[in-house]
Structures are given as C-alpha cells and as structure tokens.
N, C-alpha and C positions, 0 to 999 in steps of 0.2 A: 503494500500499499504506499502510496506517495506521502511524504511528510505533510503535515497540517500547515507548516509555516516555512517562509524562506529564511534560513539561518543567515545568510550573508546580509541579506536586506534588513533583517532585524538588528544584527549586531551592528551595521552601520547607522541604523535608525538611532540606537541607545550608545552610540559613539563607544562601543565595546566596553561599556560599563555593565558589568554583570551584577553587581549589587543594585543598580538602579533597575536593571531589567528584573532581577529577583523581586524587588518590591511592586513593580507594575503586574507581574504574574500572580503576586500575592492577592492584589486588588482584584484580578480578573477571578481568580479562585474564589474569592468571597463573594463578589458582586454579581458575577456572571449567573451562577445558578439562581440567584435570588430573583434576577431579571426574567429568567425562563419560568420560575415559579409565578411571578407577576402577569406574564403573558398567558399562562395557563388559567389563572384566576380570572383574568380579563375575558377570555374566550368562553369560559364557563358561564360568566355574567353577561355574555352577548355584547361586551364593550369593545367595539371595534377601535375606537380611538384610543383606548387603554392599551391594546394589543400594538398598535402602531406606535404609540409613545415608548413603551417598554422594549419593543424590538428595535427601534431606532436608536435608543441608548445602548443596547448590547451591540449593535452594529458598530456604532461608535468606539466602544471599547475593544472590540475584536480588532478594528481597523488599525490599532497601534501595534499588532502583532504579526503583520504581513502574512495573513491567513486568508487568502482569497475566496476559498470553498466555504469556510465558516462565515465569512461575511457576506457571501452571496446568499447563504441559507437566511441570515438574519434579515437581508434586504427583502427577500421573499415574503417572509412573515411580516415585516413592516408594511409592504405593498398589499397584502391582504387585509391588515388592519385599516389602512387608509382607504381602501376599496370599499369597505364595509362587508365584503364577502368572506364570512368565518367559516363556511362549510369546510373548506380544505386546510384551515389554519392548525387544527390540532394534529394532523399528520406532518405539515410543514414544521411545526413547532417540534415534534419529536425528532425529525431530522436535525433541526437546529441544535436541540439538546445533545444528540449524539456527536455532532461534529464539535460543539463546545466542550464536552467532556474529553474527547479525544484530543483536542487542541491544548487544553489545561494540563491533561497528563503529559503530553509530548514537551510542553514548555517547562513544566516542573522537571522532567528528567533531564531536559537540555541545561537548565539552570544548576541542578544539583551536579551534573558531570563536570561543570566548570568552575564551581564555587570552591 
C-alpha cells in the first residue's frame, strides 16, 4: 500500500524539525478523531451544515501533513455536507475515518523512528 503522506514534502514543510512535527501529529491524533465524531453526530442529527463545518476543519488539519488521499476524503465529506445530501455521507465518513486512522498511525511511526 502506498504511504499516506509524502515524507520529503512534509519534512520540507516543517523545516526538518522533528520536535515540531511531533507536536502537530499529537494535535492531529487528539483532534482528528474528535472531528470525525462531530461529523458522525451531525449526520445522525441531519445537520448538513455541521457535517460541512467539521469536515472542512478536518480537511484543513490533514492538509498540513501532505496527505492528498486523506485530504480528498475529507473534501468529499465536506462537499456532501455543503450540498445538503447526507445519504452517502455515512459511508464517505467511514472512508475518511479509515484514512485518518492510517495517516495518524503512519505519522506516529515516522516521528517515533526519527525521535
């Protein structure tokens, strides 16, 4: 399976500062799953705007990690929220959650190997 993020691009982005990267990964690890939970709650409540807002916030967080597939998954959920069509949102959110989990695992392993 392809790596979830671009190591070279990410290290350039953080100016090769592993300590800083570790802090940002820690934030994603804490806040990312919470945003997925917010999306799920909004879907359950039929709150399309809430889905869009939470997915937009998560997409922004993911964008910091040079992870285009996970970012695209968040964008898809955001678009569904903004369109008001929540029928496919639960499945799209599960895809996003899986990608986010994989990204977090890979980032944590990457940081740990370099710390």
